[in-house]
VMD Tcl script that builds the backbone (N, CA, C; Angstrom):
set m [mol new atoms 570]
animate dup $m
set s [atomselect $m all]
$s set {name element resname resid chain x y z} {
  {N N MET 1 A 38.209 112.210 112.346}
  {CA C MET 1 A 37.515 111.080 111.767}
  {C C MET 1 A 36.030 111.286 111.996}
  {N N GLY 2 A 35.258 111.298 110.912}
  {CA C GLY 2 A 33.822 111.528 111.002}
  {C C GLY 2 A 33.085 110.330 111.569}
  {N N SER 3 A 31.870 110.586 112.001}
  {CA C SER 3 A 31.097 109.518 112.623}
  {C C SER 3 A 30.559 108.523 111.606}
  {N N ASN 4 A 30.462 108.896 110.327}
  {CA C ASN 4 A 29.942 107.971 109.337}
  {C C ASN 4 A 31.039 107.257 108.557}
  {N N GLU 5 A 32.279 107.323 108.992}
  {CA C GLU 5 A 33.338 106.538 108.378}
  {C C GLU 5 A 33.340 105.137 108.974}
  {N N PRO 6 A 33.574 104.117 108.160}
  {CA C PRO 6 A 33.515 102.744 108.692}
  {C C PRO 6 A 34.698 102.455 109.611}
  {N N THR 7 A 34.451 101.663 110.604}
  {CA C THR 7 A 35.517 101.209 111.490}
  {C C THR 7 A 35.729 99.727 111.254}
  {N N TYR 8 A 36.949 99.303 111.354}
  {CA C TYR 8 A 37.294 97.915 111.091}
  {C C TYR 8 A 37.799 97.226 112.353}
  {N N GLY 9 A 37.252 97.582 113.496}
  {CA C GLY 9 A 37.685 97.007 114.760}
  {C C GLY 9 A 37.332 95.532 114.885}
  {N N GLY 10 A 36.232 95.098 114.280}
  {CA C GLY 10 A 35.816 93.705 114.399}
  {C C GLY 10 A 36.502 92.772 113.429}
  {N N ILE 11 A 37.229 93.306 112.468}
  {CA C ILE 11 A 37.888 92.464 111.477}
  {C C ILE 11 A 39.241 92.033 112.025}
  {N N PRO 12 A 39.539 90.724 111.996}
  {CA C PRO 12 A 40.828 90.282 112.543}
  {C C PRO 12 A 41.992 90.781 111.698}
  {N N ASP 13 A 43.168 90.749 112.277}
  {CA C ASP 13 A 44.353 91.189 111.569}
  {C C ASP 13 A 44.659 90.176 110.473}
  {N N LEU 14 A 44.401 90.564 109.244}
  {CA C LEU 14 A 44.455 89.619 108.126}
  {C C LEU 14 A 45.880 89.232 107.751}
  {N N ARG 15 A 46.856 90.057 108.102}
  {CA C ARG 15 A 48.241 89.690 107.779}
  {C C ARG 15 A 48.659 88.454 108.563}
  {N N TRP 16 A 48.335 88.418 109.854}
  {CA C TRP 16 A 48.722 87.257 110.657}
  {C C TRP 16 A 47.963 86.025 110.225}
  {N N ARG 17 A 46.738 86.218 109.791}
  {CA C ARG 17 A 45.972 85.079 109.269}
  {C C ARG 17 A 46.624 84.547 107.996}
  {N N LEU 18 A 47.135 85.430 107.150}
  {CA C LEU 18 A 47.818 85.005 105.928}
  {C C LEU 18 A 49.079 84.219 106.258}
  {N N PHE 19 A 49.889 84.724 107.200}
  {CA C PHE 19 A 51.092 83.987 107.601}
  {C C PHE 19 A 50.735 82.621 108.164}
  {N N HIS 20 A 49.679 82.571 108.946}
  {CA C HIS 20 A 49.239 81.317 109.552}
  {C C HIS 20 A 48.838 80.312 108.468}
  {N N GLU 21 A 48.065 80.750 107.499}
  {CA C GLU 21 A 47.601 79.848 106.436}
  {C C GLU 21 A 48.756 79.389 105.547}
  {N N VAL 22 A 49.677 80.284 105.230}
  {CA C VAL 22 A 50.837 79.884 104.425}
  {C C VAL 22 A 51.666 78.856 105.186}
  {N N GLY 23 A 51.830 79.058 106.477}
  {CA C GLY 23 A 52.559 78.089 107.295}
  {C C GLY 23 A 51.883 76.732 107.319}
  {N N TRP 24 A 50.548 76.720 107.491}
  {CA C TRP 24 A 49.828 75.451 107.475}
  {C C TRP 24 A 49.960 74.771 106.113}
  {N N GLY 25 A 49.850 75.542 105.038}
  {CA C GLY 25 A 49.997 74.956 103.707}
  {C C GLY 25 A 51.381 74.363 103.504}
  {N N PHE 26 A 52.402 75.082 103.958}
  {CA C PHE 26 A 53.767 74.572 103.837}
  {C C PHE 26 A 53.934 73.296 104.654}
  {N N LEU 27 A 53.357 73.273 105.858}
  {CA C LEU 27 A 53.450 72.100 106.724}
  {C C LEU 27 A 52.723 70.903 106.120}
  {N N ILE 28 A 51.515 71.105 105.636}
  {CA C ILE 28 A 50.745 70.008 105.039}
  {C C ILE 28 A 51.424 69.526 103.763}
  {N N GLY 29 A 51.843 70.460 102.914}
  {CA C GLY 29 A 52.527 70.068 101.681}
  {C C GLY 29 A 53.845 69.371 101.960}
  {N N GLY 30 A 54.578 69.836 102.978}
  {CA C GLY 30 A 55.837 69.182 103.327}
  {C C GLY 30 A 55.615 67.773 103.843}
  {N N GLY 31 A 54.612 67.594 104.674}
  {CA C GLY 31 A 54.332 66.252 105.201}
  {C C GLY 31 A 53.850 65.301 104.126}
  {N N CYS 32 A 52.886 65.743 103.328}
  {CA C CYS 32 A 52.361 64.884 102.258}
  {C C CYS 32 A 53.410 64.657 101.175}
  {N N GLY 33 A 54.124 65.720 100.792}
  {CA C GLY 33 A 55.144 65.583 99.753}
  {C C GLY 33 A 56.295 64.695 100.199}
  {N N SER 34 A 56.681 64.816 101.466}
  {CA C SER 34 A 57.768 63.977 101.974}
  {C C SER 34 A 57.395 62.511 101.938}
  {N N SER 35 A 56.220 62.196 102.450}
  {CA C SER 35 A 55.826 60.781 102.469}
  {C C SER 35 A 55.604 60.251 101.058}
  {N N LEU 36 A 54.988 61.044 100.188}
  {CA C LEU 36 A 54.729 60.592 98.822}
  {C C LEU 36 A 56.032 60.348 98.061}
  {N N HIS 37 A 56.952 61.288 98.097}
  {CA C HIS 37 A 58.183 61.136 97.329}
  {C C HIS 37 A 59.122 60.111 97.958}
  {N N PHE 38 A 59.069 59.935 99.262}
  {CA C PHE 38 A 59.861 58.878 99.883}
  {C C PHE 38 A 59.363 57.508 99.416}
  {N N LEU 39 A 58.045 57.318 99.393}
  {CA C LEU 39 A 57.500 56.038 98.933}
  {C C LEU 39 A 57.747 55.828 97.445}
  {N N ARG 40 A 57.657 56.888 96.649}
  {CA C ARG 40 A 57.968 56.768 95.222}
  {C C ARG 40 A 59.429 56.392 95.004}
  {N N GLY 41 A 60.322 56.981 95.801}
  {CA C GLY 41 A 61.734 56.637 95.682}
  {C C GLY 41 A 61.999 55.195 96.090}
  {N N LEU 42 A 61.317 54.722 97.123}
  {CA C LEU 42 A 61.470 53.311 97.512}
  {C C LEU 42 A 60.997 52.384 96.406}
  {N N ARG 43 A 59.940 52.741 95.725}
  {CA C ARG 43 A 59.369 51.875 94.706}
  {C C ARG 43 A 60.144 51.931 93.387}
  {N N ASN 44 A 60.606 53.100 92.985}
  {CA C ASN 44 A 61.150 53.271 91.633}
  {C C ASN 44 A 62.654 53.063 91.512}
  {N N TRP 45 A 63.433 53.208 92.584}
  {CA C TRP 45 A 64.879 53.062 92.462}
  {C C TRP 45 A 65.252 51.583 92.404}
  {N N PRO 46 A 66.399 51.279 91.796}
  {CA C PRO 46 A 66.811 49.871 91.718}
  {C C PRO 46 A 67.038 49.278 93.103}
  {N N SER 47 A 67.021 47.969 93.164}
  {CA C SER 47 A 67.027 47.280 94.453}
  {C C SER 47 A 68.296 47.516 95.268}
  {N N GLY 48 A 69.389 47.918 94.678}
  {CA C GLY 48 A 70.621 48.116 95.429}
  {C C GLY 48 A 70.620 49.360 96.298}
  {N N GLY 49 A 69.929 50.389 95.907}
  {CA C GLY 49 A 69.979 51.645 96.661}
  {C C GLY 49 A 68.618 52.252 96.861}
  {N N ARG 50 A 67.659 51.455 97.265}
  {CA C ARG 50 A 66.292 51.964 97.436}
  {C C ARG 50 A 66.208 53.047 98.513}
  {N N LEU 51 A 66.871 52.815 99.621}
  {CA C LEU 51 A 66.794 53.788 100.702}
  {C C LEU 51 A 67.511 55.089 100.327}
  {N N VAL 52 A 68.636 54.972 99.630}
  {CA C VAL 52 A 69.352 56.159 99.176}
  {C C VAL 52 A 68.521 56.904 98.132}
  {N N GLY 53 A 67.881 56.162 97.233}
  {CA C GLY 53 A 67.028 56.785 96.218}
  {C C GLY 53 A 65.810 57.452 96.823}
  {N N ALA 54 A 65.232 56.813 97.847}
  {CA C ALA 54 A 64.078 57.409 98.510}
  {C C ALA 54 A 64.482 58.709 99.200}
  {N N ALA 55 A 65.633 58.728 99.856}
  {CA C ALA 55 A 66.110 59.943 100.517}
  {C C ALA 55 A 66.417 61.029 99.483}
  {N N HIS 56 A 66.961 60.633 98.330}
  {CA C HIS 56 A 67.257 61.608 97.275}
  {C C HIS 56 A 65.969 62.214 96.730}
  {N N ASP 57 A 64.966 61.387 96.426}
  {CA C ASP 57 A 63.691 61.912 95.932}
  {C C ASP 57 A 63.024 62.829 96.948}
  {N N LEU 58 A 63.112 62.446 98.211}
  {CA C LEU 58 A 62.527 63.278 99.258}
  {C C LEU 58 A 63.228 64.631 99.323}
  {N N ARG 59 A 64.558 64.634 99.292}
  {CA C ARG 59 A 65.325 65.867 99.406}
  {C C ARG 59 A 65.113 66.779 98.201}
  {N N VAL 60 A 64.919 66.209 97.019}
  {CA C VAL 60 A 64.776 67.015 95.811}
  {C C VAL 60 A 63.351 67.542 95.648}
  {N N ASN 61 A 62.338 66.712 95.922}
  {CA C ASN 61 A 60.964 67.064 95.558}
  {C C ASN 61 A 60.106 67.614 96.693}
  {N N ALA 62 A 60.371 67.241 97.942}
  {CA C ALA 62 A 59.501 67.670 99.038}
  {C C ALA 62 A 59.481 69.185 99.239}
  {N N PRO 63 A 60.598 69.905 99.141}
  {CA C PRO 63 A 60.517 71.368 99.294}
  {C C PRO 63 A 59.685 72.036 98.202}
  {N N ARG 64 A 59.737 71.486 97.004}
  {CA C ARG 64 A 58.944 72.054 95.906}
  {C C ARG 64 A 57.455 71.872 96.186}
  {N N VAL 65 A 57.070 70.687 96.632}
  {CA C VAL 65 A 55.659 70.433 96.929}
  {C C VAL 65 A 55.202 71.291 98.110}
  {N N ALA 66 A 56.035 71.408 99.135}
  {CA C ALA 66 A 55.673 72.225 100.298}
  {C C ALA 66 A 55.503 73.691 99.900}
  {N N GLY 67 A 56.388 74.202 99.063}
  {CA C GLY 67 A 56.262 75.583 98.598}
  {C C GLY 67 A 55.022 75.800 97.753}
  {N N SER 68 A 54.682 74.827 96.918}
  {CA C SER 68 A 53.471 74.941 96.101}
  {C C SER 68 A 52.220 74.974 96.971}
  {N N TRP 69 A 52.172 74.115 97.978}
  {CA C TRP 69 A 51.016 74.101 98.878}
  {C C TRP 69 A 50.957 75.387 99.697}
  {N N GLY 70 A 52.099 75.881 100.137}
  {CA C GLY 70 A 52.112 77.142 100.870}
  {C C GLY 70 A 51.592 78.288 100.012}
  {N N ALA 71 A 52.012 78.331 98.745}
  {CA C ALA 71 A 51.530 79.374 97.842}
  {C C ALA 71 A 50.033 79.234 97.589}
  {N N PHE 72 A 49.559 78.010 97.422}
  {CA C PHE 72 A 48.135 77.778 97.198}
  {C C PHE 72 A 47.312 78.259 98.397}
  {N N PHE 73 A 47.752 77.905 99.602}
  {CA C PHE 73 A 47.020 78.331 100.795}
  {C C PHE 73 A 47.094 79.850 100.957}
  {N N GLY 74 A 48.222 80.452 100.611}
  {CA C GLY 74 A 48.351 81.903 100.711}
  {C C GLY 74 A 47.420 82.634 99.758}
  {N N ILE 75 A 47.354 82.172 98.515}
  {CA C ILE 75 A 46.454 82.797 97.538}
  {C C ILE 75 A 45.007 82.610 97.968}
  {N N SER 76 A 44.681 81.403 98.437}
  {CA C SER 76 A 43.319 81.136 98.896}
  {C C SER 76 A 42.950 82.018 100.091}
  {N N CYS 77 A 43.876 82.206 101.018}
  {CA C CYS 77 A 43.616 83.066 102.174}
  {C C CYS 77 A 43.444 84.520 101.755}
  {N N ALA 78 A 44.227 84.960 100.787}
  {CA C ALA 78 A 44.086 86.339 100.305}
  {C C ALA 78 A 42.718 86.546 99.661}
  {N N PHE 79 A 42.272 85.588 98.850}
  {CA C PHE 79 A 40.946 85.701 98.238}
  {C C PHE 79 A 39.842 85.630 99.295}
  {N N GLU 80 A 40.000 84.754 100.285}
  {CA C GLU 80 A 38.978 84.633 101.324}
  {C C GLU 80 A 38.903 85.909 102.165}
  {N N SER 81 A 40.045 86.504 102.467}
  {CA C SER 81 A 40.047 87.762 103.222}
  {C C SER 81 A 39.404 88.881 102.405}
  {N N ALA 82 A 39.689 88.907 101.115}
  {CA C ALA 82 A 39.078 89.925 100.261}
  {C C ALA 82 A 37.564 89.742 100.197}
  {N N MET 83 A 37.113 88.494 100.137}
  {CA C MET 83 A 35.668 88.240 100.108}
  {C C MET 83 A 35.015 88.644 101.427}
  {N N SER 84 A 35.663 88.331 102.548}
  {CA C SER 84 A 35.059 88.689 103.830}
  {C C SER 84 A 35.037 90.202 104.037}
  {N N LEU 85 A 36.046 90.907 103.536}
  {CA C LEU 85 A 36.033 92.367 103.621}
  {C C LEU 85 A 34.990 92.971 102.690}
  {N N ALA 86 A 34.823 92.392 101.511}
  {CA C ALA 86 A 33.846 92.925 100.565}
  {C C ALA 86 A 32.419 92.650 101.027}
  {N N ARG 87 A 32.168 91.469 101.574}
  {CA C ARG 87 A 30.814 91.099 102.004}
  {C C ARG 87 A 30.514 91.523 103.429}
  {N N ARG 88 A 31.531 91.877 104.204}
  {CA C ARG 88 A 31.397 92.296 105.598}
  {C C ARG 88 A 30.813 91.192 106.490}
  {N N LYS 89 A 31.105 89.934 106.168}
  {CA C LYS 89 A 30.702 88.841 107.045}
  {C C LYS 89 A 31.589 87.627 106.792}
  {N N GLU 90 A 31.706 86.789 107.825}
  {CA C GLU 90 A 32.488 85.558 107.744}
  {C C GLU 90 A 31.520 84.390 107.661}
  {N N ASP 91 A 31.517 83.683 106.552}
  {CA C ASP 91 A 30.694 82.499 106.424}
  {C C ASP 91 A 31.332 81.551 105.415}
  {N N PRO 92 A 30.808 80.345 105.257}
  {CA C PRO 92 A 31.417 79.367 104.340}
  {C C PRO 92 A 31.418 79.804 102.877}
  {N N TRP 93 A 30.542 80.711 102.477}
  {CA C TRP 93 A 30.529 81.139 101.084}
  {C C TRP 93 A 31.804 81.873 100.694}
  {N N ASN 94 A 32.433 82.526 101.647}
  {CA C ASN 94 A 33.715 83.166 101.365}
  {C C ASN 94 A 34.761 82.129 100.984}
  {N N SER 95 A 34.782 80.998 101.684}
  {CA C SER 95 A 35.742 79.939 101.382}
  {C C SER 95 A 35.459 79.310 100.028}
  {N N VAL 96 A 34.180 79.116 99.714}
  {CA C VAL 96 A 33.824 78.526 98.416}
  {C C VAL 96 A 34.263 79.447 97.281}
  {N N ALA 97 A 33.991 80.736 97.402}
  {CA C ALA 97 A 34.399 81.687 96.363}
  {C C ALA 97 A 35.919 81.782 96.275}
  {N N ALA 98 A 36.595 81.731 97.427}
  {CA C ALA 98 A 38.059 81.792 97.422}
  {C C ALA 98 A 38.658 80.548 96.766}
  {N N GLY 99 A 38.088 79.385 97.043}
  {CA C GLY 99 A 38.579 78.161 96.402}
  {C C GLY 99 A 38.392 78.202 94.897}
  {N N ALA 100 A 37.233 78.675 94.449}
  {CA C ALA 100 A 36.979 78.776 93.009}
  {C C ALA 100 A 37.950 79.765 92.359}
  {N N ALA 101 A 38.149 80.922 92.988}
  {CA C ALA 101 A 39.044 81.928 92.418}
  {C C ALA 101 A 40.490 81.452 92.408}
  {N N THR 102 A 40.909 80.737 93.454}
  {CA C THR 102 A 42.291 80.250 93.520}
  {C C THR 102 A 42.547 79.216 92.443}
  {N N TRP 103 A 41.665 78.255 92.330}
  {CA C TRP 103 A 41.862 77.216 91.317}
  {C C TRP 103 A 41.799 77.800 89.915}
  {N N GLY 104 A 40.890 78.749 89.697}
  {CA C GLY 104 A 40.801 79.390 88.382}
  {C C GLY 104 A 42.042 80.203 88.062}
  {N N LEU 105 A 42.571 80.920 89.048}
  {CA C LEU 105 A 43.773 81.730 88.819}
  {C C LEU 105 A 44.982 80.854 88.511}
  {N N LEU 106 A 45.118 79.744 89.244}
  {CA C LEU 106 A 46.283 78.889 89.030}
  {C C LEU 106 A 46.240 78.153 87.693}
  {N N ASP 107 A 45.039 77.936 87.143}
  {CA C ASP 107 A 44.939 77.278 85.841}
  {C C ASP 107 A 44.643 78.249 84.706}
  {N N ALA 108 A 44.716 79.550 84.951}
  {CA C ALA 108 A 44.464 80.534 83.896}
  {C C ALA 108 A 45.534 80.471 82.815}
  {N N ARG 109 A 46.725 80.000 83.152}
  {CA C ARG 109 A 47.797 79.921 82.149}
  {C C ARG 109 A 47.522 78.855 81.094}
  {N N LEU 110 A 46.580 77.934 81.401}
  {CA C LEU 110 A 46.244 76.873 80.452}
  {C C LEU 110 A 45.131 77.269 79.495}
  {N N GLY 111 A 44.548 78.431 79.686}
  {CA C GLY 111 A 43.486 78.891 78.798}
  {C C GLY 111 A 42.179 79.111 79.540}
  {N N ALA 112 A 41.228 79.754 78.842}
  {CA C ALA 112 A 39.954 80.115 79.464}
  {C C ALA 112 A 39.107 78.892 79.788}
  {N N ARG 113 A 39.114 77.905 78.885}
  {CA C ARG 113 A 38.296 76.713 79.118}
  {C C ARG 113 A 38.808 75.932 80.330}
  {N N ALA 114 A 40.111 75.750 80.448}
  {CA C ALA 114 A 40.684 75.036 81.594}
  {C C ALA 114 A 40.456 75.822 82.884}
  {N N ALA 115 A 40.540 77.152 82.809}
  {CA C ALA 115 A 40.306 77.969 83.992}
  {C C ALA 115 A 38.849 77.867 84.440}
  {N N ALA 116 A 37.913 77.843 83.477}
  {CA C ALA 116 A 36.491 77.719 83.828}
  {C C ALA 116 A 36.210 76.368 84.479}
  {N N ARG 117 A 36.815 75.298 83.929}
  {CA C ARG 117 A 36.649 73.977 84.554}
  {C C ARG 117 A 37.229 73.963 85.957}
  {N N SER 118 A 38.358 74.608 86.139}
  {CA C SER 118 A 38.983 74.649 87.457}
  {C C SER 118 A 38.166 75.467 88.449}
  {N N VAL 119 A 37.523 76.532 87.990}
  {CA C VAL 119 A 36.668 77.324 88.860}
  {C C VAL 119 A 35.517 76.459 89.374}
  {N N ILE 120 A 34.891 75.713 88.483}
  {CA C ILE 120 A 33.781 74.844 88.887}
  {C C ILE 120 A 34.276 73.739 89.810}
  {N N LEU 121 A 35.394 73.137 89.461}
  {CA C LEU 121 A 35.954 72.075 90.297}
  {C C LEU 121 A 36.361 72.607 91.670}
  {N N GLY 122 A 37.012 73.767 91.699}
  {CA C GLY 122 A 37.435 74.351 92.970}
  {C C GLY 122 A 36.255 74.694 93.861}
  {N N ALA 123 A 35.208 75.283 93.282}
  {CA C ALA 123 A 34.023 75.617 94.075}
  {C C ALA 123 A 33.351 74.355 94.604}
  {N N THR 124 A 33.309 73.307 93.777}
  {CA C THR 124 A 32.678 72.060 94.198}
  {C C THR 124 A 33.455 71.391 95.323}
  {N N VAL 125 A 34.772 71.319 95.174}
  {CA C VAL 125 A 35.600 70.660 96.193}
  {C C VAL 125 A 35.527 71.410 97.519}
  {N N VAL 126 A 35.651 72.727 97.482}
  {CA C VAL 126 A 35.624 73.503 98.723}
  {C C VAL 126 A 34.221 73.464 99.338}
  {N N ALA 127 A 33.169 73.474 98.516}
  {CA C ALA 127 A 31.812 73.372 99.054}
  {C C ALA 127 A 31.594 72.020 99.727}
  {N N LEU 128 A 32.134 70.954 99.142}
  {CA C LEU 128 A 32.026 69.635 99.789}
  {C C LEU 128 A 32.767 69.619 101.116}
  {N N PHE 129 A 33.984 70.170 101.147}
  {CA C PHE 129 A 34.731 70.231 102.404}
  {C C PHE 129 A 33.992 71.069 103.447}
  {N N GLN 130 A 33.445 72.198 103.043}
  {CA C GLN 130 A 32.707 73.040 103.978}
  {C C GLN 130 A 31.449 72.338 104.482}
  {N N GLY 131 A 30.759 71.608 103.595}
  {CA C GLY 131 A 29.575 70.857 104.009}
  {C C GLY 131 A 29.907 69.771 105.016}
  {N N VAL 132 A 30.995 69.042 104.761}
  {CA C VAL 132 A 31.416 68.006 105.704}
  {C C VAL 132 A 31.807 68.640 107.037}
  {N N TYR 133 A 32.497 69.763 106.989}
  {CA C TYR 133 A 32.885 70.451 108.220}
  {C C TYR 133 A 31.657 70.906 109.008}
  {N N ILE 134 A 30.660 71.448 108.320}
  {CA C ILE 134 A 29.452 71.910 109.004}
  {C C ILE 134 A 28.710 70.745 109.639}
  {N N VAL 135 A 28.608 69.615 108.916}
  {CA C VAL 135 A 27.932 68.440 109.477}
  {C C VAL 135 A 28.679 67.931 110.700}
  {N N PHE 136 A 29.992 67.805 110.609}
  {CA C PHE 136 A 30.767 67.346 111.759}
  {C C PHE 136 A 30.688 68.341 112.910}
  {N N ASP 137 A 30.705 69.623 112.604}
  {CA C ASP 137 A 30.657 70.640 113.656}
  {C C ASP 137 A 29.332 70.593 114.405}
  {N N ARG 138 A 28.250 70.403 113.687}
  {CA C ARG 138 A 26.940 70.392 114.344}
  {C C ARG 138 A 26.666 69.088 115.072}
  {N N ASN 139 A 27.136 67.968 114.532}
  {CA C ASN 139 A 26.748 66.682 115.099}
  {C C ASN 139 A 27.794 66.038 115.992}
  {N N PHE 140 A 29.057 66.168 115.647}
  {CA C PHE 140 A 30.079 65.404 116.347}
  {C C PHE 140 A 31.023 66.250 117.183}
  {N N LEU 141 A 31.250 67.493 116.806}
  {CA C LEU 141 A 32.200 68.319 117.528}
  {C C LEU 141 A 31.550 69.139 118.636}
  {N N ALA 142 A 30.216 69.108 118.712}
  {CA C ALA 142 A 29.532 69.866 119.760}
  {C C ALA 142 A 29.777 69.182 121.105}
  {N N VAL 143 A 30.216 69.950 122.060}
  {CA C VAL 143 A 30.518 69.417 123.382}
  {C C VAL 143 A 29.239 69.453 124.217}
  {N N PRO 144 A 28.775 68.300 124.697}
  {CA C PRO 144 A 27.565 68.323 125.518}
  {C C PRO 144 A 27.834 68.983 126.864}
  {N N GLN 145 A 26.822 69.610 127.386}
  {CA C GLN 145 A 26.954 70.259 128.686}
  {C C GLN 145 A 26.957 69.196 129.771}
  {N N TYR 146 A 27.912 69.269 130.663}
  {CA C TYR 146 A 28.024 68.307 131.749}
  {C C TYR 146 A 27.167 68.769 132.917}
  {N N VAL 147 A 26.269 67.905 133.331}
  {CA C VAL 147 A 25.439 68.179 134.493}
  {C C VAL 147 A 25.864 67.198 135.568}
  {N N PRO 148 A 26.484 67.682 136.628}
  {CA C PRO 148 A 26.959 66.752 137.653}
  {C C PRO 148 A 25.784 66.136 138.402}
  {N N PRO 149 A 25.923 64.893 138.803}
  {CA C PRO 149 A 24.832 64.264 139.545}
  {C C PRO 149 A 24.730 64.855 140.953}
  {N N VAL 150 A 23.534 64.790 141.502}
  {CA C VAL 150 A 23.302 65.289 142.854}
  {C C VAL 150 A 23.841 64.238 143.816}
  {N N PRO 151 A 24.729 64.627 144.718}
  {CA C PRO 151 A 25.295 63.620 145.620}
  {C C PRO 151 A 24.256 63.118 146.617}
  {N N ASP 152 A 24.324 61.817 146.883}
  {CA C ASP 152 A 23.419 61.211 147.850}
  {C C ASP 152 A 23.953 61.367 149.263}
  {N N ASP 153 A 25.247 61.564 149.377}
  {CA C ASP 153 A 25.863 61.689 150.689}
  {C C ASP 153 A 25.641 63.109 151.216}
  {N N PRO 154 A 24.975 63.286 152.356}
  {CA C PRO 154 A 24.722 64.648 152.843}
  {C C PRO 154 A 25.978 65.356 153.329}
  {N N CYS 155 A 27.083 64.640 153.478}
  {CA C CYS 155 A 28.318 65.284 153.924}
  {C C CYS 155 A 29.054 65.979 152.792}
  {N N LEU 156 A 28.745 65.609 151.524}
  {CA C LEU 156 A 29.393 66.236 150.369}
  {C C LEU 156 A 28.667 67.518 150.015}
  {N N PRO 157 A 29.401 68.521 149.536}
  {CA C PRO 157 A 28.734 69.762 149.137}
  {C C PRO 157 A 27.951 69.555 147.849}
  {N N ALA 158 A 26.888 70.313 147.715}
  {CA C ALA 158 A 26.059 70.231 146.520}
  {C C ALA 158 A 26.790 70.893 145.358}
  {N N PRO 159 A 26.577 70.410 144.112}
  {CA C PRO 159 A 27.231 71.044 142.957}
  {C C PRO 159 A 26.686 72.443 142.725}
  {N N ALA 160 A 27.446 73.210 141.954}
  {CA C ALA 160 A 27.062 74.592 141.662}
  {C C ALA 160 A 25.756 74.612 140.886}
  {N N GLY 161 A 24.882 75.508 141.240}
  {CA C GLY 161 A 23.606 75.625 140.557}
  {C C GLY 161 A 22.536 74.716 141.138}
  {N N HIS 162 A 22.854 73.910 142.117}
  {CA C HIS 162 A 21.892 72.990 142.710}
  {C C HIS 162 A 21.305 73.637 143.956}
  {N N ARG 163 A 19.987 73.595 144.061}
  {CA C ARG 163 A 19.349 74.156 145.257}
  {C C ARG 163 A 19.634 73.255 146.439}
  {N N PRO 164 A 20.161 73.814 147.468}
  {CA C PRO 164 A 20.484 72.961 148.611}
  {C C PRO 164 A 19.225 72.454 149.293}
  {N N THR 165 A 19.293 71.228 149.710}
  {CA C THR 165 A 18.199 70.658 150.488}
  {C C THR 165 A 18.291 71.192 151.905}
  {N N PRO 166 A 17.248 71.070 152.674}
  {CA C PRO 166 A 17.335 71.618 154.022}
  {C C PRO 166 A 18.268 70.804 154.905}
  {N N GLY 167 A 19.478 70.582 154.452}
  {CA C GLY 167 A 20.441 69.819 155.231}
  {C C GLY 167 A 21.455 70.697 155.927}
  {N N GLY 168 A 21.492 71.958 155.616}
  {CA C GLY 168 A 22.427 72.844 156.275}
  {C C GLY 168 A 23.552 73.273 155.362}
  {N N PHE 169 A 24.474 74.042 155.929}
  {CA C PHE 169 A 25.600 74.586 155.177}
  {C C PHE 169 A 26.674 73.511 155.010}
  {N N LEU 170 A 27.112 73.287 153.769}
  {CA C LEU 170 A 28.138 72.296 153.424}
  {C C LEU 170 A 27.784 70.896 153.917}
  {N N GLY 171 A 26.517 70.588 153.926}
  {CA C GLY 171 A 26.097 69.256 154.306}
  {C C GLY 171 A 26.020 69.025 155.802}
  {N N ILE 172 A 26.322 70.025 156.616}
  {CA C ILE 172 A 26.236 69.883 158.068}
  {C C ILE 172 A 24.774 70.046 158.453}
  {N N PRO 173 A 24.204 69.071 159.141}
  {CA C PRO 173 A 22.783 69.174 159.467}
  {C C PRO 173 A 22.497 70.375 160.366}
  {N N ARG 174 A 21.356 70.969 160.116}
  {CA C ARG 174 A 20.957 72.138 160.898}
  {C C ARG 174 A 20.532 71.701 162.302}
  {N N GLN 175 A 20.849 72.530 163.246}
  {CA C GLN 175 A 20.420 72.281 164.622}
  {C C GLN 175 A 19.494 73.405 165.043}
  {N N ARG 176 A 18.538 73.022 165.799}
  {CA C ARG 176 A 17.586 74.015 166.264}
  {C C ARG 176 A 18.238 74.893 167.326}
  {N N ILE 177 A 18.114 76.176 167.141}
  {CA C ILE 177 A 18.677 77.131 168.093}
  {C C ILE 177 A 17.555 77.534 169.049}
  {N N VAL 178 A 17.823 77.321 170.310}
  {CA C VAL 178 A 16.843 77.657 171.334}
  {C C VAL 178 A 17.298 78.951 172.013}
  {N N VAL 179 A 16.431 79.909 172.030}
  {CA C VAL 179 A 16.736 81.198 172.630}
  {C C VAL 179 A 16.022 81.260 173.981}
  {N N GLN 180 A 16.795 81.526 175.004}
  {CA C GLN 180 A 16.221 81.665 176.341}
  {C C GLN 180 A 16.520 83.055 176.861}
  {N N GLN 181 A 15.574 83.599 177.512}
  {CA C GLN 181 A 15.786 84.898 178.124}
  {C C GLN 181 A 16.114 84.688 179.593}
  {N N ILE 182 A 17.199 85.281 179.967}
  {CA C ILE 182 A 17.583 85.211 181.378}
  {C C ILE 182 A 17.778 86.618 181.895}
  {N N SER 183 A 17.565 86.780 183.116}
  {CA C SER 183 A 17.740 88.108 183.692}
  {C C SER 183 A 19.140 88.227 184.264}
  {N N VAL 184 A 19.611 89.430 184.358}
  {CA C VAL 184 A 20.944 89.673 184.880}
  {C C VAL 184 A 20.957 89.389 186.376}
  {N N ALA 185 A 19.853 89.504 186.996}
  {CA C ALA 185 A 19.813 89.265 188.448}
  {C C ALA 185 A 20.039 87.808 188.763}
  {N N ASP 186 A 19.696 86.907 187.863}
  {CA C ASP 186 A 19.902 85.491 188.120}
  {C C ASP 186 A 21.369 85.098 187.964}
  {N N LYS 187 A 22.139 85.850 187.190}
  {CA C LYS 187 A 23.548 85.527 186.925}
  {C C LYS 187 A 24.404 86.634 187.523}
  {N N PRO 188 A 24.950 86.431 188.701}
  {CA C PRO 188 A 25.718 87.507 189.331}
  {C C PRO 188 A 27.064 87.776 188.638}
  {N N TRP 189 A 27.613 86.852 187.888}
  {CA C TRP 189 A 28.923 87.076 187.250}
  {C C TRP 189 A 28.848 87.973 186.029}
  {N N LEU 190 A 27.661 88.277 185.572}
  {CA C LEU 190 A 27.547 89.160 184.402}
  {C C LEU 190 A 27.565 90.590 184.782}
}
mol reanalyze $m
mol bondsrecalc $m
mol representation Tube
mol addrep $m
């Protein structure tokens, strides 16, 4: 392997990221689809069997919605990984481009005009989500650094990073050490 060949050591394993995103999409779609179709079944079935109808709608439609969301997240993750590999950096623009490409690809069967509208809509929606995420990340999700207060009690140890006052080790007051010189002749037991 030559020295000028690129190394991909810093790039995460994209297969596991794809499995992770498909799983999240399936989970989100299953949760939203289950609640939506259960409520639709409660509302639309006749009054004699509302609960049975709600369970039937949930059983029939929720797996389809979960699979659709899983596929959407998988395609979006594949496009985002391709963008990050092509651009050699991870930033929100990869997600915006992936959202636009995913929405455009899924609506390409409806024609070029519908696909173009979906590309614009997908880029706008993902850019709004990324903007909200960035604002929340900078303002609300930042964890402030905890600075412990300096204890007033000299018996308590000082917090880490605090310069100890001249109170001694572990809060034990220092005692003056007096050194006396004595001769061996004065102490016969030595």
